[in-house]
MDTraj code that builds the backbone (N, CA, C; nanometers):
import mdtraj as md
import numpy as np

residues = "MET ILE GLN TYR PHE SER MET LEU LEU ILE ALA ILE GLY ILE TYR GLY LEU LEU SER GLN ARG ASN LEU VAL LYS LEU VAL ILE SER LEU ASN ILE ALA GLU ILE GLY VAL ASN LEU PHE ILE VAL SER ILE GLY TYR ILE GLU ASP GLY LEU VAL PRO ILE ILE SER SER VAL ASN ARG THR SER SER LEU VAL PHE VAL ASP PRO LEU PRO GLN ALA LEU VAL LEU THR SER ILE VAL ILE GLY VAL GLY VAL THR ALA LEU ALA LEU ALA LEU ILE ILE THR ILE GLY LYS THR LYS GLY SER ILE ASP LEU THR GLU LEU GLY SER SER GLY GLY ASP ASP GLU".split()
xyz = np.array([
    [8.3537, 11.2703, 11.6878],
    [8.3552, 11.1681, 11.7904],
    [8.4438, 11.0503, 11.7504],
    [8.4329, 11.0097, 11.6258],
    [8.5133, 10.8963, 11.5805],
    [8.6616, 10.9313, 11.5771],
    [8.6914, 11.0597, 11.5601],
    [8.8318, 11.1011, 11.5592],
    [8.8934, 11.0862, 11.6976],
    [8.8150, 11.1095, 11.8038],
    [8.8664, 11.0897, 11.9387],
    [8.8931, 10.9419, 11.9659],
    [8.8040, 10.8566, 11.9162],
    [8.8235, 10.7127, 11.9325],
    [8.9480, 10.6658, 11.8577],
    [8.9713, 10.7207, 11.7383],
    [9.0906, 10.6815, 11.6638],
    [9.2175, 10.7296, 11.7340],
    [9.2128, 10.8477, 11.7933],
    [9.3291, 10.8958, 11.8696],
    [9.3522, 10.8110, 11.9942],
    [9.2439, 10.7628, 12.0545],
    [9.2575, 10.6726, 12.1685],
    [9.3243, 10.5419, 12.1262],
    [9.2850, 10.4886, 12.0115],
    [9.3494, 10.3665, 11.9615],
    [9.4976, 10.3897, 11.9326],
    [9.5312, 10.5044, 11.8762],
    [9.6716, 10.5361, 11.8500],
    [9.7481, 10.5439, 11.9817],
    [9.6895, 10.6076, 12.0822],
    [9.7559, 10.6193, 12.2119],
    [9.7737, 10.4829, 12.2781],
    [9.6737, 10.3968, 12.2677],
    [9.6849, 10.2616, 12.3242],
    [9.7958, 10.1841, 12.2536],
    [9.8026, 10.1970, 12.1215],
    [9.9080, 10.1289, 12.0469],
    [10.0467, 10.1792, 12.0828],
    [10.0621, 10.3097, 12.0979],
    [10.1929, 10.3647, 12.1354],
    [10.2298, 10.3234, 12.2773],
    [10.1320, 10.3236, 12.3672],
    [10.1584, 10.2765, 12.5036],
    [10.2049, 10.1306, 12.5032],
    [10.1400, 10.0485, 12.4228],
    [10.1813, 9.9090, 12.4132],
    [10.3208, 9.8942, 12.3556],
    [10.3549, 9.9772, 12.2579],
    [10.4896, 9.9717, 12.2014],
    [10.5958, 10.0111, 12.3031],
    [10.5633, 10.1040, 12.3912],
    [10.6612, 10.1512, 12.4886],
    [10.6678, 10.0648, 12.6139],
    [10.5626, 9.9906, 12.6435],
    [10.5587, 9.9187, 12.7708],
    [10.5833, 9.7684, 12.7591],
    [10.5647, 9.7099, 12.6436],
    [10.5744, 9.5649, 12.6308],
    [10.7157, 9.5215, 12.5935],
    [10.7536, 9.4014, 12.6352],
    [10.8838, 9.3433, 12.6003],
    [10.8703, 9.2172, 12.5161],
    [10.7482, 9.1644, 12.5048],
    [10.7238, 9.0462, 12.4227],
    [10.7079, 9.0910, 12.2773],
    [10.7767, 9.0237, 12.1855],
    [10.7751, 9.0666, 12.0456],
    [10.6371, 9.0535, 11.9819],
    [10.5611, 8.9516, 12.0179],
    [10.4270, 8.9346, 11.9624],
    [10.3353, 9.0472, 12.0109],
    [10.3475, 9.0841, 12.1384],
    [10.2673, 9.1935, 12.1915],
    [10.3063, 9.3266, 12.1263],
    [10.4330, 9.3418, 12.0886],
    [10.4751, 9.4627, 12.0173],
    [10.4096, 9.4704, 11.8791],
    [10.4007, 9.3573, 11.8110],
    [10.3359, 9.3552, 11.6799],
    [10.1866, 9.3853, 11.6939],
    [10.1235, 9.3314, 11.7971],
    [9.9818, 9.3596, 11.8210],
    [9.9623, 9.5084, 11.8513],
    [10.0503, 9.5666, 11.9302],
    [10.0406, 9.7097, 11.9609],
    [10.0587, 9.7943, 11.8356],
    [10.1493, 9.7527, 11.7497],
    [10.1687, 9.8237, 11.6237],
    [10.0431, 9.8162, 11.5372],
    [9.9768, 9.7014, 11.5360],
    [9.8529, 9.6866, 11.4595],
    [9.7398, 9.7723, 11.5173],
    [9.7329, 9.7842, 11.6486],
    [9.6301, 9.8691, 11.7105],
    [9.6523, 10.0146, 11.6721],
    [9.7777, 10.0595, 11.6755],
    [9.8076, 10.1974, 11.6354],
    [9.7768, 10.2185, 11.4872],
    [9.8046, 10.1181, 11.4058],
    [9.7762, 10.1277, 11.2625],
    [9.6251, 10.1379, 11.2360],
    [9.5467, 10.0619, 11.3092],
    [9.4011, 10.0703, 11.2949],
    [9.3521, 10.2096, 11.3328],
    [9.4099, 10.2659, 11.4382],
    [9.3724, 10.4009, 11.4784],
    [9.4059, 10.5040, 11.3727],
    [9.5232, 10.4919, 11.3109],
    [9.5615, 10.5856, 11.2047],
    [9.4694, 10.5704, 11.0842],
    [9.4392, 10.4480, 11.0464],
    [9.3494, 10.4251, 10.9330],
    [9.2100, 10.4816, 10.9603],
    [9.1606, 10.4607, 11.0797],
    [9.0301, 10.5133, 11.1159],
    [9.0295, 10.6660, 11.1144],
    [9.1386, 10.7268, 11.1593],
    [9.1489, 10.8730, 11.1587],
    [9.1491, 10.9268, 11.0160],
    [9.2225, 10.8606, 10.9268],
    [9.2284, 10.9072, 10.7879],
    [9.0914, 10.8960, 10.7207],
    [9.0207, 10.7875, 10.7446],
    [8.8877, 10.7718, 10.6856],
    [8.7908, 10.8742, 10.7439],
    [8.8024, 10.9029, 10.8733],
    [8.7102, 10.9990, 10.9349],
    [8.7349, 11.1413, 10.8857],
    [8.8560, 11.1724, 10.8440],
    [8.8826, 11.3047, 10.7882],
    [8.8135, 11.3207, 10.6530],
    [8.8092, 11.2151, 10.5732],
    [8.7475, 11.2229, 10.4415],
    [8.5965, 11.2106, 10.4416],
    [8.5370, 11.1879, 10.5591],
    [8.3918, 11.1693, 10.5663],
    [8.3206, 11.3042, 10.5663],
    [8.2105, 11.3114, 10.4937],
    [8.1256, 11.4309, 10.4896],
    [7.9852, 11.3884, 10.5304],
    [7.9280, 11.4595, 10.6250],
    [7.7922, 11.4288, 10.6709],
    [7.6938, 11.4428, 10.5556],
    [7.6117, 11.3436, 10.5345],
    [7.5127, 11.3376, 10.4259],
    [7.5778, 11.3432, 10.2884],
    [7.7024, 11.2979, 10.2792],
    [7.7703, 11.2937, 10.1499],
    [7.7250, 11.1742, 10.0685],
    [7.7350, 11.1876, 9.9387],
    [7.6940, 11.0808, 9.8482],
    [7.8142, 11.0023, 9.8009],
    [7.7868, 10.8881, 9.7439],
    [7.8921, 10.8071, 9.6838],
    [7.9475, 10.8824, 9.5636],
    [8.0791, 10.8883, 9.5471],
    [8.1357, 10.9694, 9.4383],
    [8.1264, 10.9022, 9.3007],
    [8.0068, 10.8627, 9.2641],
    [7.9830, 10.8012, 9.1335],
    [7.8698, 10.8778, 9.0663],
    [7.8943, 10.9293, 8.9489],
    [7.7897, 10.9989, 8.8747],
    [7.7123, 10.8938, 8.7963],
    [7.5842, 10.8849, 8.8237],
    [7.5001, 10.7840, 8.7589],
    [7.3726, 10.8515, 8.7101],
    [7.2754, 10.7694, 8.6721],
    [7.1492, 10.8249, 8.6247],
    [7.0726, 10.8931, 8.7376],
    [7.0967, 10.8526, 8.8616],
    [7.0313, 10.9157, 8.9760],
    [7.0984, 11.0484, 9.0089],
    [7.2324, 11.0502, 9.0106],
    [7.3095, 11.1710, 9.0403],
    [7.3758, 11.2180, 8.9106],
    [7.3071, 11.3023, 8.8360],
    [7.3574, 11.3424, 8.7044],
    [7.4528, 11.4615, 8.7098],
    [7.4536, 11.5342, 8.8175],
    [7.5406, 11.6508, 8.8241],
    [7.6576, 11.6238, 8.9173],
    [7.7661, 11.6922, 8.8915],
    [7.8831, 11.6762, 8.9774],
    [7.8895, 11.7850, 9.0834],
    [7.7847, 11.8654, 9.0967],
    [7.7849, 11.9736, 9.1948],
    [7.7334, 11.9285, 9.3315],
    [7.6983, 11.8020, 9.3452],
    [7.6511, 11.7510, 9.4728],
    [7.7685, 11.7307, 9.5676],
    [7.7381, 11.7133, 9.6937],
    [7.8412, 11.6925, 9.7951],
    [7.8769, 11.5438, 9.7981],
    [7.9997, 11.5143, 9.7595],
    [8.0470, 11.3764, 9.7569],
    [8.1455, 11.3517, 9.8696],
    [8.1505, 11.2276, 9.9142],
    [8.2522, 11.1854, 10.0091],
    [8.3829, 11.1688, 9.9317],
    [8.4928, 11.2161, 9.9896],
    [8.6217, 11.2097, 9.9224],
    [8.6711, 11.0651, 9.9168],
    [8.6938, 11.0092, 9.7970],
    [8.7371, 10.8698, 9.7878],
    [8.8876, 10.8496, 9.8077],
    [8.9663, 10.9563, 9.8056],
    [9.1120, 10.9420, 9.8180],
    [9.1543, 10.8846, 9.9536],
    [9.1027, 10.9326, 10.0675],
    [9.1417, 10.8701, 10.1940],
    [9.1036, 10.7223, 10.2018],
    [8.9909, 10.6865, 10.1425],
    [8.9508, 10.5459, 10.1439],
    [9.0486, 10.4601, 10.0638],
    [9.0940, 10.5120, 9.9519],
    [9.1917, 10.4381, 9.8705],
    [9.3254, 10.4267, 9.9431],
    [9.3659, 10.5336, 10.0106],
    [9.4916, 10.5295, 10.0852],
    [9.4842, 10.4303, 10.2009],
    [9.3711, 10.4256, 10.2691],
    [9.3551, 10.3328, 10.3805],
    [9.3505, 10.1888, 10.3304],
    [9.2876, 10.1661, 10.2175],
    [9.2861, 10.0315, 10.1603],
    [9.4280, 9.9853, 10.1284],
    [9.5077, 10.0729, 10.0726],
    [9.6482, 10.0411, 10.0458],
    [9.7235, 10.0185, 10.1761],
    [9.6958, 10.1000, 10.2761],
    [9.7617, 10.0860, 10.4057],
    [9.7274, 9.9535, 10.4732],
    [9.6050, 9.9085, 10.4580],
    [9.5650, 9.7798, 10.5164],
    [9.6432, 9.6660, 10.4522],
    [9.6564, 9.6700, 10.3213],
    [9.7307, 9.5643, 10.2508],
    [9.8777, 9.5648, 10.2937],
    [9.9369, 9.6828, 10.3033],
    [10.0763, 9.6920, 10.3463],
    [10.0908, 9.6459, 10.4914],
    [9.9934, 9.6814, 10.5759],
    [9.9973, 9.6402, 10.7158],
    [9.9904, 9.4895, 10.7331],
    [9.9099, 9.4236, 10.6520],
    [9.9023, 9.2776, 10.6588],
    [10.0362, 9.2154, 10.6192],
    [10.1003, 9.2720, 10.5167],
    [10.2315, 9.2213, 10.4751],
    [10.3379, 9.2420, 10.5813],
    [10.3378, 9.3587, 10.6434],
    [10.4355, 9.3874, 10.7488],
    [10.4117, 9.2974, 10.8697],
    [10.2865, 9.2761, 10.9042],
    [10.2543, 9.1887, 11.0171],
    [10.2977, 9.0453, 10.9894],
    [10.2726, 8.9961, 10.8686],
    [10.3140, 8.8596, 10.8340],
    [10.4658, 8.8459, 10.8389],
    [10.5370, 8.9443, 10.7867],
    [10.6829, 8.9403, 10.7899],
    [10.7347, 8.9473, 10.9329],
    [10.6765, 9.0344, 11.0148],
    [10.7206, 9.0463, 11.1533],
    [10.6960, 8.9172, 11.2309],
    [10.5810, 8.8548, 11.2109],
    [10.5534, 8.7298, 11.2810],
    [10.6435, 8.6171, 11.2334],
    [10.6759, 8.6154, 11.1047],
    [10.7707, 8.5144, 11.0547],
    [10.9092, 8.5349, 11.1162],
    [10.9510, 8.6599, 11.1289],
    [11.0798, 8.6873, 11.1933],
    [11.0776, 8.6507, 11.3415],
    [10.9650, 8.6732, 11.4076],
    [10.9535, 8.6370, 11.5491],
    [10.9617, 8.4865, 11.5665],
    [10.9000, 8.4115, 11.4764],
    [10.9096, 8.2645, 11.4837],
    [11.0544, 8.2204, 11.4662],
    [11.1251, 8.2821, 11.3721],
    [11.2655, 8.2474, 11.3497],
    [11.3510, 8.2841, 11.4711],
    [11.3282, 8.3997, 11.5283],
    [11.4024, 8.4408, 11.6474],
    [11.3723, 8.3474, 11.7634],
    [11.2470, 8.3094, 11.7791],
    [11.2096, 8.2178, 11.8866],
    [11.2755, 8.0821, 11.8730],
    [11.2885, 8.0337, 11.7496],
    [11.3523, 7.9033, 11.7290],
    [11.5029, 7.9096, 11.7490],
    [11.5660, 8.0165, 11.7050],
    [11.7123, 8.0239, 11.7156],
    [11.7596, 8.0686, 11.8538],
    [11.6927, 8.1637, 11.9138],
    [11.7364, 8.2184, 12.0430],
    [11.6669, 8.1526, 12.1609],
    [11.5523, 8.0888, 12.1390],
    [11.4813, 8.0231, 12.2473],
    [11.3898, 8.1139, 12.3270],
    [11.3777, 8.2397, 12.2879],
    [11.2916, 8.3334, 12.3587],
    [11.2486, 8.4441, 12.2639],
    [11.1326, 8.5032, 12.2933],
    [11.0875, 8.6197, 12.2165],
    [11.0713, 8.7410, 12.3073],
    [11.1341, 8.7367, 12.4244],
    [11.1309, 8.8482, 12.5175],
    [11.2529, 8.9370, 12.4935],
    [11.2318, 9.0671, 12.4829],
    [11.3409, 9.1581, 12.4503],
    [11.4471, 9.1645, 12.5588],
    [11.4086, 9.1522, 12.6851],
    [11.5085, 9.1583, 12.7919],
    [11.6003, 9.0369, 12.7880],
    [11.5453, 8.9215, 12.7568],
    [11.6283, 8.8016, 12.7469],
    [11.7140, 8.8026, 12.6210],
    [11.6615, 8.8569, 12.5126],
    [11.7398, 8.8652, 12.3887],
    [11.8531, 8.9656, 12.4018],
    [11.8305, 9.0740, 12.4741],
    [11.9336, 9.1748, 12.4914],
    [12.0441, 9.1316, 12.5855],
    [12.0151, 9.0430, 12.6799],
    [12.1161, 9.0000, 12.7758],
    [12.2020, 8.8857, 12.7242],
    [12.1689, 8.8272, 12.6078],
    [12.2494, 8.7152, 12.5558],
    [12.3851, 8.7621, 12.5091],
    [12.3967, 8.8862, 12.4631],
    [12.5271, 8.9423, 12.4285],
    [12.5901, 8.8835, 12.3038],
    [12.5173, 8.8108, 12.2244],
    [12.5719, 8.7564, 12.1001],
    [12.6550, 8.6319, 12.1200],
    [12.6329, 8.5565, 12.2276],
    [12.7099, 8.4349, 12.2557],
    [12.6687, 8.3187, 12.1673],
    [12.5577, 8.3295, 12.0966],
    [12.5058, 8.2167, 12.0187],
    [12.5743, 8.1993, 11.8855],
    [12.6701, 8.2820, 11.8505],
    [12.7311, 8.2729, 11.7171],
    [12.8289, 8.1624, 11.7090],
])
top = md.Topology()
chain = top.add_chain()
for i, resn in enumerate(residues, 1):
    res = top.add_residue(resn, chain, resSeq=i)
    for name in ("N", "CA", "C"):
        top.add_atom(name, md.element.get_by_symbol(name[0]), res)
traj = md.Trajectory(xyz[None], top)
């Protein structure tokens, strides 16, 4: 069930990327798609009634069913990278807005490079 929700988030993000012309809305759409991908990766690594992958005094054997920690580590890394990409994209949008006077793609494309 959660995999369908993550695919819905990916589809919403892709729709936003294809339909929006505002640069801030494009970054938001990219973040929605990224959340969907992260959720999908975590849901693939989930095992029903799985235990934490730590062998302790309670769980002394490694033959028990553990949840795979690799997708969780990959998603954690992806979240950190996504925050960096979002910060960089928003900083570039602020710079474009100050220099060009607009953050709309149709207006930026019609300027034709006259601002140089």
